[in-house]
N, C-alpha and C positions, 0 to 999 in steps of 0.2 A: 835939630832941622826945623824950619818952618813948615807953617801949615801949607802953603802953595809948595813947597817942596815936596813934602809927602803926597800931596794930591798928583804932583806930575809924575814923581817917581811909580807911582801905583797905578795911573792912569789905564794901562793895558789890561789889567785886572778887573777894571769895573764894567758893569755895575756889581759883580759879584761881591769884591771886596768890600764894599760900602756897608754892608752888615758890620763886619768885622770893627770897622772904624768907630762904627754907630754905637755898639753894643759889648764887643767883646775882647777889646784892646786891653784889658784887664788881665787877660789869659783866663782859662778856666781848669781847676785842679782836681782830680778825681781822688779823693781821701782812699778809697778802697783800694786802688793800685798805687797810688802815691804817684801820680803821673800828670805832669801839665799836658794835657792832651790837646788843649788850644793854648797858643803861647802868647805870653805877655809881649807888647809891642817892642820891647827890648831885645827879645829874644826871636823874632820873625824875619825871615830872609827872602831875597829874591834870587832865583837859580834861571838866567835868562836862556842858557843853553837848552832848559826843558820848558821855557815858559812858564816856569812855575813859580807861585807865591807862597811860600811854604809859612802855613799857619799854625800846624800843631804835629803831632807823631803817636803814633801807637804804642810806642814804648819797647818795640820786638821789631828786628831783623831791617831797623832802618828805613821801615815804612813811615813816611810822611803823610800829612794831610794838607792837601793843597786847594790853591785856585788855580785854574789855566787860562790862559789867554782865550778869548773866542769861545769858550766851553763852560756853560753855567753851571753851579751847583760845587759841591766840596766833592774833593776826588783823594782816593788813597793812590798814593806811588809806590809801586815795590821795585825797591832798586835790585834786587837780586835776577829779578825776571824782565825788569826794566819793562813794564807795564804799567798802566791806568787802569783803573776801577772807580767808577761814580759810587761814591756812598751816600751823598744825601741832596737834596734841591738847595738847601741853607746851614749855616751854622748852629741855628737854632733847632733843624729837624737832626744834625750829625751831634747834637749835644743830647736831645732827648732819647736817642737810639743807642748812642755809646753808653750813656748811665743805665739806661733800661735793659742794654745786653741785646738790644734788637740788630746791633751794629756790631760786627766784628770782622776782623782783620786775618 
C-alpha cells in the first residue's frame, strides 16, 4: 500500500492516529505478559461499523485498544458489554500507563 493510500485510509482517525504512524507502527511488545499491546502495522485493522482503528489489545476478553473517529485519545473497546472507555490521551501515555500498571482493563 502506497503512503498516499495509507493517508487516505486512516484520515478519519487523524490527528490521533498520526502518533501511531510516526512512532509506534513497529508495535510494542510487553515481555512480562508476552503480549503485543500495540500492534505492528501489519496487524492493525479498521472496523468501520464501530468507527474504530484497532491498534492494540489487552490480551483478554477481546478488549481492543482503538482510535475513534472524532474522539481524541486511545480507547478500550469492551465487546462483551459493547462499551468504550477512554484510557489515555495518547499512545505514549498508554504505553507508560500499561507498563507501569497504572492503566488496567
